[in-house]
mmCIF file as Biopython writes it, N, C-alpha, C and O atoms, coordinates in Angstrom:
data_model
#
loop_
_atom_site.group_PDB
_atom_site.id
_atom_site.type_symbol
_atom_site.label_atom_id
_atom_site.label_alt_id
_atom_site.label_comp_id
_atom_site.label_asym_id
_atom_site.label_entity_id
_atom_site.label_seq_id
_atom_site.pdbx_PDB_ins_code
_atom_site.Cartn_x
_atom_site.Cartn_y
_atom_site.Cartn_z
_atom_site.occupancy
_atom_site.B_iso_or_equiv
_atom_site.auth_seq_id
_atom_site.auth_asym_id
_atom_site.pdbx_PDB_model_num
ATOM 1   N N  . MET A ? 1  ? 19.220  -9.116 -4.011  1.0 0.0 1  A 1 
ATOM 2   C CA . MET A ? 1  ? 18.306  -8.201 -3.328  1.0 0.0 1  A 1 
ATOM 3   C C  . MET A ? 1  ? 16.947  -8.280 -4.029  1.0 0.0 1  A 1 
ATOM 4   O O  . MET A ? 1  ? 16.875  -8.244 -5.257  1.0 0.0 1  A 1 
ATOM 5   N N  . SER A ? 2  ? 15.897  -8.386 -3.260  1.0 0.0 2  A 1 
ATOM 6   C CA . SER A ? 2  ? 14.565  -8.468 -3.862  1.0 0.0 2  A 1 
ATOM 7   C C  . SER A ? 2  ? 13.972  -7.089 -4.131  1.0 0.0 2  A 1 
ATOM 8   O O  . SER A ? 2  ? 14.261  -6.126 -3.420  1.0 0.0 2  A 1 
ATOM 9   N N  . GLN A ? 3  ? 13.148  -7.008 -5.156  1.0 0.0 3  A 1 
ATOM 10  C CA . GLN A ? 3  ? 12.532  -5.736 -5.491  1.0 0.0 3  A 1 
ATOM 11  C C  . GLN A ? 3  ? 11.313  -5.497 -4.623  1.0 0.0 3  A 1 
ATOM 12  O O  . GLN A ? 3  ? 10.613  -6.443 -4.263  1.0 0.0 3  A 1 
ATOM 13  N N  . VAL A ? 4  ? 11.055  -4.258 -4.287  1.0 0.0 4  A 1 
ATOM 14  C CA . VAL A ? 4  ? 9.896   -3.896 -3.502  1.0 0.0 4  A 1 
ATOM 15  C C  . VAL A ? 4  ? 8.929   -3.188 -4.452  1.0 0.0 4  A 1 
ATOM 16  O O  . VAL A ? 4  ? 9.301   -2.245 -5.151  1.0 0.0 4  A 1 
ATOM 17  N N  . THR A ? 5  ? 7.683   -3.660 -4.461  1.0 0.0 5  A 1 
ATOM 18  C CA . THR A ? 5  ? 6.675   -3.048 -5.317  1.0 0.0 5  A 1 
ATOM 19  C C  . THR A ? 5  ? 6.237   -1.688 -4.720  1.0 0.0 5  A 1 
ATOM 20  O O  . THR A ? 5  ? 6.499   -1.396 -3.553  1.0 0.0 5  A 1 
ATOM 21  N N  . GLY A ? 6  ? 5.585   -0.897 -5.524  1.0 0.0 6  A 1 
ATOM 22  C CA . GLY A ? 6  ? 5.036   0.361  -5.045  1.0 0.0 6  A 1 
ATOM 23  C C  . GLY A ? 6  ? 4.033   0.139  -3.946  1.0 0.0 6  A 1 
ATOM 24  O O  . GLY A ? 6  ? 3.983   0.892  -2.973  1.0 0.0 6  A 1 
ATOM 25  N N  . ALA A ? 7  ? 3.220   -0.911 -4.102  1.0 0.0 7  A 1 
ATOM 26  C CA . ALA A ? 7  ? 2.204   -1.245 -3.105  1.0 0.0 7  A 1 
ATOM 27  C C  . ALA A ? 7  ? 2.854   -1.591 -1.785  1.0 0.0 7  A 1 
ATOM 28  O O  . ALA A ? 7  ? 2.386   -1.151 -0.736  1.0 0.0 7  A 1 
ATOM 29  N N  . GLN A ? 8  ? 3.948   -2.388 -1.812  1.0 0.0 8  A 1 
ATOM 30  C CA . GLN A ? 8  ? 4.604   -2.790 -0.585  1.0 0.0 8  A 1 
ATOM 31  C C  . GLN A ? 8  ? 5.306   -1.586 0.071   1.0 0.0 8  A 1 
ATOM 32  O O  . GLN A ? 8  ? 5.357   -1.473 1.296   1.0 0.0 8  A 1 
ATOM 33  N N  . SER A ? 9  ? 5.841   -0.698 -0.769  1.0 0.0 9  A 1 
ATOM 34  C CA . SER A ? 9  ? 6.448   0.518  -0.218  1.0 0.0 9  A 1 
ATOM 35  C C  . SER A ? 9  ? 5.391   1.378  0.478   1.0 0.0 9  A 1 
ATOM 36  O O  . SER A ? 9  ? 5.661   1.940  1.540   1.0 0.0 9  A 1 
ATOM 37  N N  . LEU A ? 10 ? 4.211   1.485  -0.094  1.0 0.0 10 A 1 
ATOM 38  C CA . LEU A ? 10 ? 3.123   2.228  0.529   1.0 0.0 10 A 1 
ATOM 39  C C  . LEU A ? 10 ? 2.744   1.618  1.867   1.0 0.0 10 A 1 
ATOM 40  O O  . LEU A ? 10 ? 2.603   2.330  2.861   1.0 0.0 10 A 1 
ATOM 41  N N  . VAL A ? 11 ? 2.577   0.288  1.896   1.0 0.0 11 A 1 
ATOM 42  C CA . VAL A ? 11 ? 2.228   -0.392 3.136   1.0 0.0 11 A 1 
ATOM 43  C C  . VAL A ? 11 ? 3.328   -0.211 4.195   1.0 0.0 11 A 1 
ATOM 44  O O  . VAL A ? 11 ? 3.040   0.068  5.359   1.0 0.0 11 A 1 
ATOM 45  N N  . ASN A ? 12 ? 4.574   -0.371 3.780   1.0 0.0 12 A 1 
ATOM 46  C CA . ASN A ? 12 ? 5.677   -0.158 4.720   1.0 0.0 12 A 1 
ATOM 47  C C  . ASN A ? 12 ? 5.667   1.223  5.333   1.0 0.0 12 A 1 
ATOM 48  O O  . ASN A ? 12 ? 5.898   1.377  6.532   1.0 0.0 12 A 1 
ATOM 49  N N  . SER A ? 13 ? 5.399   2.240  4.510   1.0 0.0 13 A 1 
ATOM 50  C CA . SER A ? 13 ? 5.370   3.618  4.987   1.0 0.0 13 A 1 
ATOM 51  C C  . SER A ? 13 ? 4.219   3.814  5.976   1.0 0.0 13 A 1 
ATOM 52  O O  . SER A ? 13 ? 4.392   4.451  7.015   1.0 0.0 13 A 1 
ATOM 53  N N  . LEU A ? 14 ? 3.043   3.265  5.651   1.0 0.0 14 A 1 
ATOM 54  C CA . LEU A ? 14 ? 1.895   3.392  6.522   1.0 0.0 14 A 1 
ATOM 55  C C  . LEU A ? 14 ? 2.140   2.706  7.854   1.0 0.0 14 A 1 
ATOM 56  O O  . LEU A ? 14 ? 1.797   3.244  8.906   1.0 0.0 14 A 1 
ATOM 57  N N  . GLU A ? 15 ? 2.740   1.503  7.811   1.0 0.0 15 A 1 
ATOM 58  C CA . GLU A ? 15 ? 3.046   0.782  9.047   1.0 0.0 15 A 1 
ATOM 59  C C  . GLU A ? 15 ? 4.059   1.553  9.887   1.0 0.0 15 A 1 
ATOM 60  O O  . GLU A ? 15 ? 3.930   1.625  11.109  1.0 0.0 15 A 1 
ATOM 61  N N  . ALA A ? 16 ? 5.056   2.124  9.240   1.0 0.0 16 A 1 
ATOM 62  C CA . ALA A ? 16 ? 6.078   2.883  9.941   1.0 0.0 16 A 1 
ATOM 63  C C  . ALA A ? 16 ? 5.462   4.122  10.628  1.0 0.0 16 A 1 
ATOM 64  O O  . ALA A ? 16 ? 5.948   4.575  11.665  1.0 0.0 16 A 1 
ATOM 65  N N  . ALA A ? 17 ? 4.394   4.652  10.031  1.0 0.0 17 A 1 
ATOM 66  C CA . ALA A ? 17 ? 3.725   5.809  10.598  1.0 0.0 17 A 1 
ATOM 67  C C  . ALA A ? 17 ? 2.709   5.439  11.661  1.0 0.0 17 A 1 
ATOM 68  O O  . ALA A ? 17 ? 2.063   6.311  12.241  1.0 0.0 17 A 1 
ATOM 69  N N  . GLY A ? 18 ? 2.566   4.141  11.918  1.0 0.0 18 A 1 
ATOM 70  C CA . GLY A ? 18 ? 1.639   3.696  12.947  1.0 0.0 18 A 1 
ATOM 71  C C  . GLY A ? 18 ? 0.212   3.544  12.501  1.0 0.0 18 A 1 
ATOM 72  O O  . GLY A ? 18 ? -0.687  3.386  13.328  1.0 0.0 18 A 1 
ATOM 73  N N  . VAL A ? 19 ? -0.014  3.590  11.195  1.0 0.0 19 A 1 
ATOM 74  C CA . VAL A ? 19 ? -1.366  3.418  10.666  1.0 0.0 19 A 1 
ATOM 75  C C  . VAL A ? 19 ? -1.804  1.964  10.791  1.0 0.0 19 A 1 
ATOM 76  O O  . VAL A ? 19 ? -1.081  1.064  10.363  1.0 0.0 19 A 1 
ATOM 77  N N  . ASP A ? 20 ? -2.965  1.723  11.365  1.0 0.0 20 A 1 
ATOM 78  C CA . ASP A ? 20 ? -3.471  0.319  11.466  1.0 0.0 20 A 1 
ATOM 79  C C  . ASP A ? 20 ? -4.846  0.175  10.818  1.0 0.0 20 A 1 
ATOM 80  O O  . ASP A ? 20 ? -5.359  -0.940 10.729  1.0 0.0 20 A 1 
ATOM 81  N N  . VAL A ? 21 ? -5.455  1.269  10.364  1.0 0.0 21 A 1 
ATOM 82  C CA . VAL A ? 21 ? -6.710  1.205  9.639   1.0 0.0 21 A 1 
ATOM 83  C C  . VAL A ? 21 ? -6.616  2.114  8.433   1.0 0.0 21 A 1 
ATOM 84  O O  . VAL A ? 21 ? -6.181  3.262  8.526   1.0 0.0 21 A 1 
ATOM 85  N N  . MET A ? 22 ? -7.038  1.572  7.288   1.0 0.0 22 A 1 
ATOM 86  C CA . MET A ? 22 ? -7.038  2.383  6.049   1.0 0.0 22 A 1 
ATOM 87  C C  . MET A ? 22 ? -8.365  2.141  5.346   1.0 0.0 22 A 1 
ATOM 88  O O  . MET A ? 22 ? -8.740  1.001  5.071   1.0 0.0 22 A 1 
ATOM 89  N N  . PHE A ? 23 ? -9.052  3.205  5.065   1.0 0.0 23 A 1 
ATOM 90  C CA . PHE A ? 23 ? -10.315 3.076  4.332   1.0 0.0 23 A 1 
ATOM 91  C C  . PHE A ? 23 ? -10.038 2.965  2.843   1.0 0.0 23 A 1 
ATOM 92  O O  . PHE A ? 23 ? -9.106  3.586  2.333   1.0 0.0 23 A 1 
ATOM 93  N N  . GLY A ? 24 ? -10.832 2.188  2.157   1.0 0.0 24 A 1 
ATOM 94  C CA . GLY A ? 24 ? -10.634 1.967  0.747   1.0 0.0 24 A 1 
ATOM 95  C C  . GLY A ? 24 ? -11.120 3.123  -0.132  1.0 0.0 24 A 1 
ATOM 96  O O  . GLY A ? 24 ? -12.014 3.886  0.234   1.0 0.0 24 A 1 
ATOM 97  N N  . ILE A ? 25 ? -10.510 3.213  -1.273  1.0 0.0 25 A 1 
ATOM 98  C CA . ILE A ? 25 ? -10.941 4.187  -2.279  1.0 0.0 25 A 1 
ATOM 99  C C  . ILE A ? 25 ? -11.340 3.385  -3.518  1.0 0.0 25 A 1 
ATOM 100 O O  . ILE A ? 25 ? -10.495 2.736  -4.135  1.0 0.0 25 A 1 
ATOM 101 N N  . PRO A ? 26 ? -12.604 3.426  -3.878  1.0 0.0 26 A 1 
ATOM 102 C CA . PRO A ? 26 ? -13.033 2.636  -5.050  1.0 0.0 26 A 1 
ATOM 103 C C  . PRO A ? 26 ? -12.523 3.212  -6.365  1.0 0.0 26 A 1 
ATOM 104 O O  . PRO A ? 26 ? -12.325 4.421  -6.490  1.0 0.0 26 A 1 
ATOM 105 N N  . GLY A ? 27 ? -12.319 2.359  -7.314  1.0 0.0 27 A 1 
ATOM 106 C CA . GLY A ? 27 ? -11.900 2.815  -8.635  1.0 0.0 27 A 1 
ATOM 107 C C  . GLY A ? 27 ? -10.657 2.106  -9.108  1.0 0.0 27 A 1 
ATOM 108 O O  . GLY A ? 27 ? -9.867  1.609  -8.305  1.0 0.0 27 A 1 
ATOM 109 N N  . GLY A ? 28 ? -10.486 2.060  -10.396 1.0 0.0 28 A 1 
ATOM 110 C CA . GLY A ? 28 ? -9.359  1.358  -11.022 1.0 0.0 28 A 1 
ATOM 111 C C  . GLY A ? 28 ? -8.021  1.991  -10.775 1.0 0.0 28 A 1 
ATOM 112 O O  . GLY A ? 28 ? -6.998  1.307  -10.821 1.0 0.0 28 A 1 
ATOM 113 N N  . ALA A ? 29 ? -7.995  3.305  -10.510 1.0 0.0 29 A 1 
ATOM 114 C CA . ALA A ? 29 ? -6.705  3.978  -10.349 1.0 0.0 29 A 1 
ATOM 115 C C  . ALA A ? 29 ? -5.960  3.543  -9.108  1.0 0.0 29 A 1 
ATOM 116 O O  . ALA A ? 29 ? -4.733  3.625  -9.068  1.0 0.0 29 A 1 
ATOM 117 N N  . ILE A ? 30 ? -6.667  3.085  -8.102  1.0 0.0 30 A 1 
ATOM 118 C CA . ILE A ? 30 ? -6.037  2.686  -6.825  1.0 0.0 30 A 1 
ATOM 119 C C  . ILE A ? 30 ? -5.739  1.194  -6.777  1.0 0.0 30 A 1 
ATOM 120 O O  . ILE A ? 30 ? -5.022  0.749  -5.881  1.0 0.0 30 A 1 
ATOM 121 N N  . LEU A ? 31 ? -6.256  0.422  -7.696  1.0 0.0 31 A 1 
ATOM 122 C CA . LEU A ? 31 ? -6.113  -1.040 -7.630  1.0 0.0 31 A 1 
ATOM 123 C C  . LEU A ? 31 ? -4.649  -1.529 -7.487  1.0 0.0 31 A 1 
ATOM 124 O O  . LEU A ? 31 ? -4.426  -2.473 -6.730  1.0 0.0 31 A 1 
ATOM 125 N N  . PRO A ? 32 ? -3.662  -0.955 -8.155  1.0 0.0 32 A 1 
ATOM 126 C CA . PRO A ? 32 ? -2.300  -1.443 -7.956  1.0 0.0 32 A 1 
ATOM 127 C C  . PRO A ? 32 ? -1.810  -1.345 -6.513  1.0 0.0 32 A 1 
ATOM 128 O O  . PRO A ? 32 ? -0.952  -2.126 -6.101  1.0 0.0 32 A 1 
ATOM 129 N N  . ALA A ? 33 ? -2.338  -0.403 -5.746  1.0 0.0 33 A 1 
ATOM 130 C CA . ALA A ? 33 ? -1.905  -0.272 -4.364  1.0 0.0 33 A 1 
ATOM 131 C C  . ALA A ? 33 ? -2.425  -1.396 -3.491  1.0 0.0 33 A 1 
ATOM 132 O O  . ALA A ? 33 ? -1.894  -1.634 -2.406  1.0 0.0 33 A 1 
ATOM 133 N N  . TYR A ? 34 ? -3.461  -2.093 -3.950  1.0 0.0 34 A 1 
ATOM 134 C CA . TYR A ? 34 ? -4.021  -3.196 -3.171  1.0 0.0 34 A 1 
ATOM 135 C C  . TYR A ? 34 ? -3.326  -4.507 -3.480  1.0 0.0 34 A 1 
ATOM 136 O O  . TYR A ? 34 ? -3.501  -5.472 -2.737  1.0 0.0 34 A 1 
ATOM 137 N N  . ASP A ? 35 ? -2.542  -4.581 -4.553  1.0 0.0 35 A 1 
ATOM 138 C CA . ASP A ? 35 ? -1.860  -5.829 -4.910  1.0 0.0 35 A 1 
ATOM 139 C C  . ASP A ? 35 ? -0.679  -6.061 -3.978  1.0 0.0 35 A 1 
ATOM 140 O O  . ASP A ? 35 ? 0.033   -5.124 -3.617  1.0 0.0 35 A 1 
ATOM 141 N N  . PRO A ? 36 ? -0.476  -7.323 -3.589  1.0 0.0 36 A 1 
ATOM 142 C CA . PRO A ? 36 ? 0.665   -7.598 -2.685  1.0 0.0 36 A 1 
ATOM 143 C C  . PRO A ? 36 ? 1.991   -7.474 -3.370  1.0 0.0 36 A 1 
ATOM 144 O O  . PRO A ? 36 ? 3.031   -7.675 -2.743  1.0 0.0 36 A 1 
#
C-alpha cells in the first residue's frame, strides 16, 4: 500500500468537495501543501 502525503490528502479532499480553483497563500508555512 502506498503512503499518501498530507498535501495529496488535502488535494483529494478539495477535489471530493468539488473545488476546482484555489487561491494561493504566500509564505513558508503553506509550502508543504504545494508539494506533490
